[in-house]
NUPALO-525517 format. One record per residue (C-alpha): residue number from 1; chain; z, y, x. Coordinates in steps of 0.05 Angstrom, whole numbers, plus 32768, in hexadecimal, padded with zeros to 4 digits. Example, Ala and Ser with C-alpha at 12.3 -4.5 7.8 and 13.67 -1.06 7.14 Angstrom:
<pts>
    n  chain    up  north  east
    1      A  809C   7FA6  80F6
    2      A  808F   7FEB  8111
</pts>
This chain:
<pts>
    n  chain    up  north  east
    1      A  8187   8174  80D7
    2      A  819B   813B  80AB
    3      A  8165   813D  8077
    4      A  8165   80F3  806C
    5      A  8169   80FC  8021
    6      A  8136   8134  8023
    7      A  810F   8134  7FE1
    8      A  80F5   8177  7FF7
    9      A  80B5   8153  800A
   10      A  80A7   8156  7FC1
   11      A  80C1   819B  7FAC
   12      A  80E8   818B  800B
   13      A  8167   81C0  8119
   14      A  819F   8224  81FA
   15      A  81B2   825C  825C
   16      A  81A6   826C  82C4
   17      A  81C6   8296  82F9
   18      A  81D8   82DE  8304
   19      A  821A   82E8  82E1
   20      A  823C   8318  8310
   21      A  8245   8353  82E3
   22      A  8253   8350  8299
   23      A  8280   836A  8263
   24      A  8298   8342  8227
   25      A  82BC   8353  81E6
   26      A  82D4   830D  81D6
   27      A  8300   8302  819A
   28      A  8341   82DE  819A
   29      A  8344   8299  817A
   30      A  834F   8294  8130
   31      A  8325   82AC  80F6
   32      A  82DC   82A5  80EC
   33      A  82D1   82F0  80E6
   34      A  82E5   8314  8125
   35      A  82C6   8346  8154
   36      A  8286   8328  816D
   37      A  827E   830D  81B3
   38      A  8251   8339  81DF
   39      A  823C   832F  8226
   40      A  820C   8353  8256
   41      A  81F0   832D  8290
   42      A  81CF   8352  82CA
   43      A  819A   8320  82DD
   44      A  8196   8323  8328
   45      A  815C   830F  8355
   46      A  8111   830E  8349
   47      A  80E2   830C  8329
   48      A  80FF   834A  8307
   49      A  80C8   834D  82D1
   50      A  80D9   830C  82B0
   51      A  8115   82E5  8294
   52      A  8117   82A0  8277
   53      A  8147   8276  824E
   54      A  814B   822E  8238
   55      A  8155   8216  81F0
   56      A  816C   81D1  81DA
   57      A  8179   81BD  8192
   58      A  8190   8184  8166
   59      A  81AF   8157  819A
   60      A  81D0   812A  8166
   61      A  81FD   8106  8197
   62      A  8212   80C7  8172
   63      A  8241   808D  817E
   64      A  820A   8062  8160
   65      A  81D3   807D  818F
   66      A  81F0   8085  81D5
   67      A  81AA   808D  81F2
   68      A  81A7   80D6  81DA
   69      A  81E2   80EB  8204
   70      A  81CE   80BF  8240
   71      A  8188   80DD  8242
   72      A  81A4   8123  823B
   73      A  81D3   8118  8276
   74      A  819C   80F8  82A0
   75      A  8165   812B  8292
   76      A  8180   816F  827F
   77      A  81AF   817D  82B9
   78      A  817C   8171  82F0
   79      A  8145   8196  82C9
   80      A  8171   81D4  82BE
   81      A  8180   81D5  8308
   82      A  8138   81E6  831B
   83      A  8128   820F  82DC
   84      A  8164   823B  82EB
   85      A  8165   825F  82A7
   86      A  818D   829D  8298
   87      A  81A7   827F  8256
   88      A  81AA   823A  8237
   89      A  81AC   823B  81EB
   90      A  81BE   81FC  81C4
   91      A  81AC   820B  817C
   92      A  81D6   81DC  8153
   93      A  81E1   8194  813D
   94      A  8205   8183  817E
   95      A  8220   8142  815F
   96      A  8205   8115  8128
   97      A  8241   8109  80FB
   98      A  8220   80CE  80D8
   99      A  8234   8086  80CD
  100      A  8207   804F  80E7
  101      A  81E6   8047  80A3
  102      A  81DB   8094  80A2
  103      A  81FD   809A  805E
  104      A  8243   80B4  806F
  105      A  8242   80F8  8090
  106      A  8283   8114  80AD
  107      A  829F   8129  80F0
  108      A  82AB   80F6  8127
  109      A  82D8   810D  815F
  110      A  82BC   80D8  818F
  111      A  8277   80F8  818B
  112      A  8296   813C  819C
  113      A  82BA   8120  81D8
  114      A  8277   8103  81EF
  115      A  8255   8147  81E6
  116      A  828C   816A  820E
  117      A  8288   8138  8247
  118      A  823C   8138  8249
  119      A  8238   8185  824B
  120      A  826B   8188  8283
  121      A  823F   8158  82AB
  122      A  81FF   817F  829B
  123      A  821F   81C1  82B0
  124      A  8237   81A1  82F1
  125      A  81F2   8183  8301
  126      A  81CD   81C2  82EE
  127      A  81F9   81ED  831C
  128      A  81F7   8223  82E6
  129      A  8231   824E  82D0
  130      A  8251   8231  8291
  131      A  8255   8277  8271
  132      A  820A   827A  8268
  133      A  820A   823E  8239
  134      A  820F   824F  81F0
  135      A  8213   8219  81BA
  136      A  820F   8223  816F
  137      A  822B   81FD  8134
  138      A  81F7   81D7  810A
  139      A  8200   81B8  80C6
  140      A  8210   8174  80E5
  141      A  8247   8195  810E
  142      A  8262   81AF  80CB
  143      A  8262   816F  80A2
  144      A  82A3   8168  807D
  145      A  82C7   81A3  80A0
  146      A  82F4   81C3  806B
  147      A  8307   8200  8094
  148      A  82EF   821F  80D5
  149      A  8325   8214  810A
  150      A  8344   81DB  80E4
  151      A  8354   8196  80FF
  152      A  830F   817A  80EF
  153      A  82E8   81B6  810C
  154      A  82D8   8194  814E
  155      A  82A4   81C9  8160
  156      A  82DD   81FB  8167
  157      A  82FE   81CA  8198
  158      A  82C7   81A9  81C1
  159      A  828B   81D8  81C1
  160      A  827C   8203  81FE
  161      A  8284   8243  81D5
  162      A  82C9   822C  81C0
  163      A  82DE   821A  8207
  164      A  82CA   8260  821E
  165      A  82EE   8283  81E5
  166      A  82AE   8297  81C1
  167      A  82CB   8289  817C
  168      A  82A3   82BB  8153
  169      A  8268   82AB  8127
  170      A  823A   82DB  814C
  171      A  822F   82DD  8197
  172      A  8201   830E  81BB
  173      A  81EA   830D  8203
  174      A  81BF   8342  8225
  175      A  8197   832F  8262
  176      A  818B   836D  828A
  177      A  8155   8374  82C0
  178      A  814F   83BA  82DC
  179      A  8145   83E8  82A1
  180      A  812F   83B0  8272
  181      A  815D   838E  8241
  182      A  8153   834C  821E
  183      A  8183   8341  81E5
  184      A  8194   82FB  81CC
  185      A  81BF   82F6  818C
  186      A  81D6   82B3  8171
  187      A  81FA   82A8  8130
  188      A  821C   8270  8108
  189      A  8205   826E  80C0
  190      A  8221   822B  80AC
  191      A  8247   8229  806A
  192      A  828F   8241  806F
  193      A  82A8   8202  804E
  194      A  8284   81C8  806D
  195      A  8272   8193  803B
  196      A  825D   814E  804E
  197      A  8213   8140  804E
  198      A  81E1   813A  8030
  199      A  81F6   8179  8009
  200      A  81FF   81A0  804A
  201      A  81B9   81B4  805D
  202      A  81B0   8200  805A
  203      A  81C6   823C  8080
  204      A  81F3   826B  8059
  205      A  81F2   82B1  8076
  206      A  8224   82DE  8053
  207      A  821F   832A  804B
  208      A  8255   8332  807F
  209      A  822E   8306  80B0
  210      A  81EE   832D  80A4
  211      A  8211   836F  80AF
  212      A  822E   8356  80F1
  213      A  81EA   833A  8106
  214      A  81C9   837D  80F7
  215      A  81FD   839F  8121
  216      A  81F3   8371  815D
  217      A  81A7   8375  815A
  218      A  81A8   83C1  815B
  219      A  81DE   83C9  8191
  220      A  81AD   83E6  81C4
  221      A  8180   840E  8196
  222      A  819F   8451  81A7
  223      A  81B0   8442  81EF
  224      A  8172   8426  820F
  225      A  8136   844F  8224
  226      A  810C   8410  822E
  227      A  80F8   83E3  81F3
  228      A  812A   83AA  81E9
  229      A  810E   8365  81DE
  230      A  8139   8344  81A9
  231      A  813F   82F9  819E
  232      A  816C   82D9  816A
  233      A  8181   8290  8169
  234      A  81A1   8265  8134
  235      A  819D   821F  8118
  236      A  817B   8225  80D4
  237      A  8132   823B  80C8
  238      A  812C   8273  8096
  239      A  810C   8243  8064
  240      A  8150   821F  8064
  241      A  817C   825D  8062
  242      A  8196   827A  8021
  243      A  819D   82C3  800F
  244      A  81E0   82E6  800F
  245      A  8205   82F9  7FCF
  246      A  81E2   833D  7FD0
  247      A  819E   831E  7FD6
  248      A  8193   832E  8020
  249      A  8175   82FD  8051
  250      A  8173   82F0  809C
  251      A  8129   8303  809B
  252      A  813A   8348  8080
  253      A  816A   8355  80BA
  254      A  8138   833A  80ED
  255      A  8100   8366  80D3
  256      A  8127   83A7  80D2
  257      A  813E   839A  811A
  258      A  80F9   838D  8137
  259      A  810A   8347  814E
  260      A  80D8   8325  817B
  261      A  80E9   82DD  816A
  262      A  811C   82B3  8146
  263      A  8125   826E  8166
  264      A  8147   8235  8140
  265      A  8149   81EA  8136
  266      A  815F   81BF  80FB
  267      A  811C   81A0  80E5
  268      A  810F   8174  8122
  269      A  80C6   815E  8127
  270      A  80C4   812E  80EC
  271      A  809D   8160  80C2
  272      A  806D   8175  80F9
  273      A  806A   8199  813C
  274      A  804E   81DA  8122
  275      A  808E   81F4  8101
  276      A  8081   823C  8113
  277      A  807E   8277  80E4
  278      A  8069   82C0  80EA
  279      A  8091   82F1  80BE
  280      A  8079   8336  80AB
  281      A  8095   836A  807C
  282      A  8074   8363  8038
  283      A  8086   8373  7FF1
  284      A  805B   833C  7FD3
  285      A  8082   8317  7F9C
  286      A  806F   82D1  7FB3
  287      A  808A   82DE  7FF9
  288      A  80CF   82D0  7FDE
  289      A  80BB   8289  7FCF
  290      A  807F   8276  7FF9
  291      A  8058   8285  8038
  292      A  8018   825D  8038
  293      A  8002   8266  8080
  294      A  8024   8268  80C4
  295      A  800D   82B0  80CB
  296      A  8025   82E2  8098
  297      A  7FEE   8314  8094
  298      A  7FFC   835E  8088
  299      A  7FE5   837D  8047
  300      A  7FDB   83BE  806E
  301      A  7F96   83B8  808D
  302      A  7F93   8400  80A4
  303      A  7FA2   840C  80EE
  304      A  7FD9   8440  80F2
  305      A  7FF0   8451  8138
  306      A  802C   8478  811E
  307      A  804A   843E  80F7
  308      A  806C   8402  8115
  309      A  8061   83BE  80F3
  310      A  809E   8395  80E3
  311      A  8095   834C  80F8
  312      A  80B3   8313  811E
  313      A  80A6   82CA  812F
  314      A  80D0   828F  811A
  315      A  80CA   8256  814B
  316      A  80EC   8215  8137
  317      A  80F0   81E3  8170
  318      A  80F1   8198  8174
  319      A  8130   816F  817B
  320      A  8152   814A  81B3
  321      A  8165   8112  8183
  322      A  8122   80F0  8183
  323      A  80F0   811F  81A4
  324      A  8119   812E  81E3
  325      A  8100   8175  81DF
  326      A  8113   81B3  8209
  327      A  80F7   81F9  8203
  328      A  80EF   822E  8239
  329      A  80E7   8274  821D
  330      A  80D1   82AC  824C
  331      A  80CD   82F8  8244
  332      A  809C   8318  8273
  333      A  809A   8364  826E
  334      A  80A7   835E  8223
  335      A  8075   8325  8219
  336      A  809A   82EA  81F9
  337      A  807F   82A3  8204
  338      A  809A   825D  8205
  339      A  808A   8215  8218
  340      A  80A6   81D7  81F7
  341      A  80B2   819C  8225
  342      A  80B3   8153  8210
  343      A  80E2   8127  8238
  344      A  80D7   80E7  8210
  345      A  80B6   80C7  824E
  346      A  80EB   80E1  827E
  347      A  80F7   811F  82A9
  348      A  80C2   814F  82C1
  349      A  80B7   8162  8309
  350      A  8090   81A1  82FB
  351      A  8090   81D0  82BE
  352      A  8060   8209  82B5
  353      A  806C   8244  8284
  354      A  8031   8274  827E
  355      A  804E   82B9  826F
  356      A  800E   82E1  826A
  357      A  7FDD   82E2  8248
  358      A  8002   82CC  820A
  359      A  7FED   8292  81DE
  360      A  7FC6   82B4  81A6
  361      A  7FE2   8283  8173
  362      A  802B   8298  817D
  363      A  802D   82E1  8190
  364      A  803F   831E  8168
  365      A  8005   8331  813C
  366      A  7FFB   8375  811C
  367      A  802B   839C  8148
  368      A  800F   8382  818A
  369      A  7FC8   838D  8173
  370      A  7FDA   83D3  815B
  371      A  7FFC   83E4  819D
  372      A  7FC0   83CB  81C4
  373      A  7F8F   83F4  819A
  374      A  7FBB   8431  819C
  375      A  7FC7   842E  81E7
  376      A  8013   8425  81DF
  377      A  8016   83EC  8211
  378      A  8025   83EE  825B
  379      A  7FE3   83D1  8273
  380      A  8000   83C2  82B8
  381      A  801B   8382  8299
  382      A  7FD4   836F  8286
  383      A  7FB8   8370  82CD
  384      A  7FCD   8329  82E2
  385      A  7FD0   82E3  82C6
  386      A  8018   82CC  82CE
  387      A  803E   828B  82C9
  388      A  8083   8271  82DB
  389      A  8082   8230  8302
  390      A  80C1   8206  8306
  391      A  80C0   81C9  8333
  392      A  80EF   8198  8353
  393      A  80BF   8195  838F
  394      A  809D   81CE  83B6
  395      A  805D   81E7  8396
  396      A  8020   81EC  83C3
  397      A  7FED   8209  8392
  398      A  7FE7   8228  834C
  399      A  7FA4   8235  832C
  400      A  7F93   825B  82ED
  401      A  7F54   8248  82C6
  402      A  7F35   826A  828A
  403      A  7F02   8248  825E
  404      A  7ED0   8266  822C
  405      A  7EC9   823F  81EC
  406      A  7E91   8269  81CE
  407      A  7E58   823A  81E2
  408      A  7E7A   8204  81B9
  409      A  7E96   81E2  81F7
  410      A  7EC9   81FA  8229
  411      A  7EA7   821B  8264
  412      A  7ECF   822F  82A2
  413      A  7EC4   827A  82AC
  414      A  7F00   828E  82D6
  415      A  7F27   826A  830D
  416      A  7F59   8289  833C
  417      A  7F91   8274  836A
  418      A  7FD4   8290  8354
  419      A  8003   82AE  8388
  420      A  804F   82AA  8384
  421      A  8075   82EB  8380
  422      A  80A3   82E5  83BC
  423      A  80EB   82FB  83B5
  424      A  8124   82EA  83E3
  425      A  8153   82E3  83A8
  426      A  8122   82C4  8378
  427      A  813D   82A4  8338
  428      A  80FB   827F  832E
  429      A  80B3   827E  8342
  430      A  8083   82AD  831F
  431      A  8039   82A3  8332
  432      A  8005   82D9  8325
  433      A  7FBA   82DF  832A
  434      A  7F94   8322  8322
  435      A  7F5C   8325  82EE
  436      A  7F32   8356  82C7
  437      A  7F54   834F  8283
  438      A  7F20   837D  8261
  439      A  7EEB   8349  826E
  440      A  7F10   831B  823C
  441      A  7F13   834B  8202
  442      A  7EF2   8328  81C8
  443      A  7EF5   832B  817B
  444      A  7F02   82DF  817A
  445      A  7F4C   82D0  8189
  446      A  7F3E   8288  81A0
  447      A  7EFF   8291  81C9
  448      A  7F22   828F  820C
  449      A  7F52   8258  8222
  450      A  7F84   8258  825B
  451      A  7F9C   821D  8285
  452      A  7FC7   821D  82C3
  453      A  7FCD   81E5  82F5
  454      A  8004   81DD  8329
  455      A  8005   81AC  8363
  456      A  8045   819B  8389
  457      A  804E   8183  83D1
  458      A  804A   813B  83B9
  459      A  8004   814A  839E
  460      A  801C   8141  8356
  461      A  7FF3   816C  8328
  462      A  800F   818C  82E7
  463      A  7FE4   81AD  82B3
  464      A  7FF7   81D9  8278
  465      A  7FD7   81CD  8235
  466      A  7F9A   81F7  8227
  467      A  7FAF   8234  81FF
  468      A  7F84   826B  81DF
  469      A  7F92   82B4  81F0
  470      A  7F7B   82F7  81D7
  471      A  7F81   8333  8203
  472      A  7F78   8364  81C9
  473      A  7FB0   8341  81A3
  474      A  7F8B   831E  816B
  475      A  7FA9   82DF  8150
  476      A  7F8B   8299  8150
  477      A  7F9B   827F  810B
  478      A  7FC4   8240  80FF
  479      A  7FCD   8217  80C1
  480      A  8007   81EC  80AC
  481      A  8000   81A5  8094
  482      A  801C   819B  804E
  483      A  805C   817E  806C
  484      A  8064   81BA  809A
  485      A  8058   81E9  8060
  486      A  808D   81C7  8037
  487      A  80C4   81D3  806B
  488      A  80AE   8215  8089
  489      A  8084   8238  8053
  490      A  80B1   822B  8017
  491      A  80F1   8254  800F
  492      A  811A   821C  7FF1
  493      A  8159   8244  7FE1
  494      A  812F   8272  7FB4
  495      A  8108   8238  7F96
  496      A  8143   820C  7F82
  497      A  8154   822A  7F3E
  498      A  810C   8238  7F29
  499      A  80FB   81EF  7F38
  500      A  8138   81D5  7F15
  501      A  8135   81FE  7ED6
  502      A  80E9   81F9  7ECD
  503      A  80EF   81AD  7ECF
  504      A  812B   81AB  7EA0
  505      A  8109   81DA  7E6F
  506      A  80CA   81B0  7E72
  507      A  80F2   8171  7E60
  508      A  8118   8193  7E28
  509      A  80D6   81AF  7E0D
  510      A  80B5   816B  7E09
  511      A  80F3   814F  7DE6
  512      A  8102   8187  7DB4
  513      A  80BF   81A3  7D9E
  514      A  80A1   815F  7D86
  515      A  80E3   8151  7D62
  516      A  80E0   8195  7D3F
  517      A  8098   8187  7D2A
  518      A  80AC   8144  7D0D
  519      A  80E5   8164  7CE6
  520      A  80C7   81A6  7CCE
  521      A  807C   819B  7CCC
  522      A  804E   8171  7CA2
  523      A  8021   8168  7CDF
  524      A  802D   8123  7CFD
  525      A  800D   810A  7D3C
  526      A  7FFD   80BF  7D3F
  527      A  7FD4   8090  7D68
  528      A  7FA2   808B  7D2F
  529      A  7F9A   80D6  7D2F
  530      A  7F8D   80D5  7D78
  531      A  7F59   809D  7D72
  532      A  7F36   80C2  7D3A
  533      A  7F37   8106  7D5F
  534      A  7F40   80FE  7DAA
  535      A  7F5A   8144  7DB7
  536      A  7F8D   815A  7DEA
  537      A  7FBD   8174  7DB6
  538      A  7FBA   8133  7D8E
  539      A  7FC6   810B  7DCD
  540      A  8002   8133  7DE4
  541      A  801F   8137  7D9D
  542      A  8018   80EC  7D93
  543      A  8038   80DB  7DD6
  544      A  8073   8109  7DCD
  545      A  8081   80F8  7D84
  546      A  8082   80AD  7D94
  547      A  80C1   80B9  7DBF
  548      A  80E3   80DB  7D84
  549      A  80DA   809A  7D5D
  550      A  8109   8077  7D8D
  551      A  8145   80A1  7D7A
  552      A  817B   8084  7DA7
  553      A  8150   808E  7DE5
  554      A  813C   80D4  7DCF
  555      A  8184   80E9  7DC2
  556      A  819B   80C6  7E01
  557      A  816C   80ED  7E2E
  558      A  817B   812E  7E0A
  559      A  81C6   8125  7E12
  560      A  81BE   8110  7E5A
  561      A  8198   8151  7E6A
  562      A  81D0   817A  7E4B
  563      A  8202   8150  7E73
  564      A  81DE   8162  7EB4
  565      A  81E0   81AC  7EA2
  566      A  8228   81B1  7E89
  567      A  8252   817B  7EAA
  568      A  8263   8165  7EF1
  569      A  8233   8131  7F0D
  570      A  8266   810D  7F37
  571      A  82A9   8113  7F5B
  572      A  82AE   8103  7FA5
  573      A  82D1   810F  7FE8
  574      A  82AE   8149  800A
  575      A  82D6   8151  8049
  576      A  82E0   8128  8088
  577      A  8328   8115  8079
  578      A  8313   80F7  8037
  579      A  8351   8110  8012
  580      A  833B   8149  7FE6
  581      A  8305   813D  7FB2
  582      A  82D4   816C  7F92
  583      A  82A2   8167  7F5A
  584      A  8258   817A  7F5B
  585      A  822E   819C  7F26
  586      A  81E7   81B6  7F2B
  587      A  8206   81F8  7F43
  588      A  822B   81DA  7F7E
  589      A  826D   81B9  7F91
  590      A  82B1   81D0  7F79
  591      A  82E9   81BF  7FA9
  592      A  8331   81D4  7FB3
  593      A  833C   820E  7FE2
  594      A  8365   8204  8021
  595      A  83A3   8227  8006
  596      A  839E   81FC  7FC6
  597      A  83A5   823C  7F9C
  598      A  835E   8241  7F83
  599      A  8318   8224  7F86
  600      A  82D8   8231  7FAB
  601      A  82A9   8238  7F71
  602      A  8266   8216  7F7B
  603      A  8260   8211  7FC5
  604      A  8226   81EB  7FE5
  605      A  81EE   820B  7FBD
  606      A  81B3   8204  7FC8
  607      A  81C5   81C9  7FF6
  608      A  81D1   819D  7FB9
  609      A  8187   81A1  7FA8
  610      A  817B   8164  7FD3
  611      A  81A4   813D  7FA0
  612      A  8196   8164  7F61
  613      A  814A   816A  7F67
  614      A  8143   8123  7F82
  615      A  8166   8109  7F43
  616      A  813E   8137  7F14
  617      A  80FA   812B  7F32
  618      A  8100   80E2  7F47
  619      A  812C   80C5  7F10
  620      A  8135   80F0  7ED1
  621      A  80EF   810C  7EC8
  622      A  80CC   80C8  7ED7
  623      A  80FC   80A6  7EA7
  624      A  80EA   80D6  7E6F
  625      A  809F   80CC  7E7C
  626      A  80A4   8081  7E7F
  627      A  80CB   807D  7E3D
  628      A  8094   80A7  7E1D
  629      A  8062   8075  7E39
  630      A  8089   803A  7E1F
  631      A  808B   8058  7DD8
  632      A  8040   8067  7DDB
  633      A  8030   8021  7DF4
  634      A  8057   8004  7DB9
  635      A  802F   8030  7D89
  636      A  7FED   8018  7DA6
  637      A  8002   7FD0  7DA4
  638      A  801B   7FD8  7D5C
  639      A  7FD7   7FF0  7D45
  640      A  7FB5   7FB8  7D6B
  641      A  7FE3   7F85  7D4B
  642      A  7FD7   7FA1  7D05
  643      A  7F8D   7F9E  7D10
  644      A  7F8F   7F55  7D23
  645      A  7FBC   7F41  7CE9
  646      A  7F93   7F67  7CB6
  647      A  7FCE   7F91  7CA0
  648      A  7FC7   7FD9  7C8B
  649      A  7FED   8016  7C9F
  650      A  8005   8044  7C68
  651      A  7FD3   807B  7C59
  652      A  7F9A   8057  7C7B
  653      A  7F67   802A  7C5A
  654      A  7F49   7FEA  7C75
  655      A  7F0A   800F  7C8C
  656      A  7F33   803D  7CB8
  657      A  7F59   8002  7CD5
  658      A  7F19   7FDD  7CE3
  659      A  7EFB   801B  7D02
  660      A  7F39   801F  7D2F
  661      A  7F2E   7FD8  7D47
  662      A  7EE6   7FE8  7D58
  663      A  7EFA   8027  7D7C
  664      A  7F2B   8002  7DA7
  665      A  7EF0   7FE9  7DD0
  666      A  7ED9   7FA8  7DEC
  667      A  7EFB   7F64  7DE7
  668      A  7F13   7F6D  7E2E
  669      A  7F39   7FAD  7E1E
  670      A  7F56   7F8D  7DDF
  671      A  7F6F   7F52  7E08
  672      A  7F8D   7F85  7E39
  673      A  7FB4   7FA5  7E00
  674      A  7FC6   7F62  7DE2
  675      A  7FE7   7F4A  7E23
  676      A  800B   7F8C  7E2A
  677      A  7FF9   7F97  7E73
  678      A  800B   7FE1  7E6C
  679      A  8052   7FCC  7E59
  680      A  8056   7FA0  7E97
  681      A  8040   7FDA  7EC3
  682      A  8074   8006  7EA3
  683      A  80A9   7FD2  7EB2
  684      A  8096   7FD7  7EFC
  685      A  809D   8023  7EF7
  686      A  80E2   801B  7ED6
  687      A  80F9   7FED  7F0D
  688      A  80E0   801F  7F41
  689      A  8107   8058  7F1F
  690      A  8145   802E  7F1B
  691      A  813F   801A  7F64
  692      A  8138   8062  7F79
  693      A  8174   8074  7F4E
  694      A  819C   803B  7F6C
  695      A  818C   8053  7FB3
  696      A  81A2   809A  7FA0
  697      A  81E3   807F  7F84
  698      A  81EE   8054  7FC1
  699      A  81E4   808F  7FEF
  700      A  8214   80BB  7FC6
  701      A  8247   8083  7FC2
  702      A  8249   807E  800E
  703      A  8243   80C9  801B
  704      A  827E   80DD  7FEF
  705      A  82A6   809C  7FEA
  706      A  829E   8095  7F9F
  707      A  82A4   805D  7F6C
  708      A  826A   805F  7F3B
  709      A  8295   8046  7F01
  710      A  82CA   807C  7F0C
  711      A  82AA   80B7  7F30
  712      A  8264   80BB  7F14
  713      A  8258   808B  7EDA
  714      A  822C   80BC  7EB3
  715      A  8200   80C8  7EEF
  716      A  81FE   807F  7F02
  717      A  81F2   8058  7EC3
  718      A  81D2   8086  7E8E
  719      A  818A   8083  7EA6
  720      A  8188   8036  7EB3
  721      A  81A7   8029  7E6F
  722      A  8177   8057  7E4B
  723      A  813B   8037  7E6E
  724      A  8154   7FF1  7E5F
  725      A  815E   8002  7E15
  726      A  811A   8024  7E11
  727      A  80F8   7FE8  7E2E
  728      A  811E   7FBA  7DFF
  729      A  8111   7FE4  7DC1
  730      A  80C6   7FE8  7DCC
  731      A  80BC   7F9E  7DD7
  732      A  80A9   7F8E  7D8F
  733      A  807B   7FAF  7D5B
</pts>
């Protein structure tokens, strides 16, 4: 994903056999907007009731980390050969595009050649048809790409999609088994003009893309008598996807098309493993900015059998880069489930994917519960426990076990041997065990837990994780950690400007209002006032007015804030070739268009928030607060010094000054003030701010090949100079 400069922790990325009959409307090479690629695959062989696909994401093949490609070649090909999926989806960030120090981010053709060679080897070892592999462009694959199809757009040259002529930004594949259709729609929402990182972080769906996506997702709505299971795949989570110019979002399109799940990557596992999110149609105002829990509860608590509930799941998966993760997603008679596999310790000999009953933490909520209560479900699919078992060695036994957690400990209440559904042309092994599903109806969604064990001919045993299930489709609730909430529950594109402007207005307020009070009001706030009447207003008024008494610092910070609002922050090279330069403001980058006749106004927003908000929150705001603290410390020390020297302050008699000394506390506290320990602590804070600012400047210098004296002097030197002057000016009484 490339969130190495992610300050968002404060505020803050894919296909078996059966190809014999299909049709495709593939576009000719050229523009980004063409007729979309469509394909229908008649999935042959049994078991007819289930299809499964594989997802991989965030490979980040790098010339500096050859182990990523080596492990991929060693593990993925053989594993795919016995999983035998119908599709393989690779959801972005195929290459890394970063220098060894991680600061310069642009395309590296050597990495793309490595990706092409590794994928050819994987396809050969897996014995799968190349046409069932679909790869997507991620933001790393777009670093520094000025135009799609240009000389630095290596995705359009080396990716599997490009090699097969799939040059459109939307690809749809329908897996057809009997009368059932399973629609998979992938899309590329990377920015049209690919900036270098770190200001290339978000998905940018346009109105045209959303209209095409809506068209693809609804392609079978009027033609299929059976319900169509719809899955969409992309690179960016919805929390890192902006709205279109008309205010529409990917979530809007998914909800109106009754999507089952959206699978993506981008975030890796650095923020947590529970990066899942349930979306449901709601008109609550805060939903535009936040979702506080994994499950988005419906505000409609009334069971209405005539009304369908609009909802879908968003399942971000781990990365190959560090986690060596692979996902198997299965659709069994409309029931969607998945298993994430960790290959960090090497390949797996046996993989088990339970397909029914579903994990009650990650299944559709209101609609499934409503359908169950309203008898809209084909209950034939409830009569067996089912699991797909993939193994490099013959399997001799598969056992399903169900545990009851209601006594407070897990108690085994059901155990049954599972039998393989035999088919002469089987694509994979589906094991089933009959059960009385009505015996497991319960108001608690996490009372019953399922585990399946498989033993191969070598007597190696494999166990699934225990997973809760709910026959009557009630959800077991999950909670995010604060890190998971920050990257999944916060809609950062919508939050950027509110965060920016609220902080800027706050800083302007604490600069301008105290100055206005000093000029136009007889009411003056001083340290002596605060000591005499320790009220909140007196404290705030004294602190803020002290800064106004250091005029050069006050004017310097005020002018700097207006500079950040009205002028470019810096000028840098934003493309891989390093020739053309652009300049960045808080609204985005401005760069020359390809034909040199015009400009792209403010591209890369809200991506620039990783730079803008980092500077505002970690440098500018702390600098303002520490200068206020320096001015206040000088005021305290001045009164302490006057009290020791016996001098008076105008408008105060000796009795008041003596009272002040007494109120300053014990001899120990007076010694503390006399040695100015507060000032020494503030010096440490100043050095910390300057170090953070220096690191930001160093990262930007490397990222955009800039000279701080020429390309961003205002950004580079203003804050350190103001802090140095403030520290110097407050050194004496």
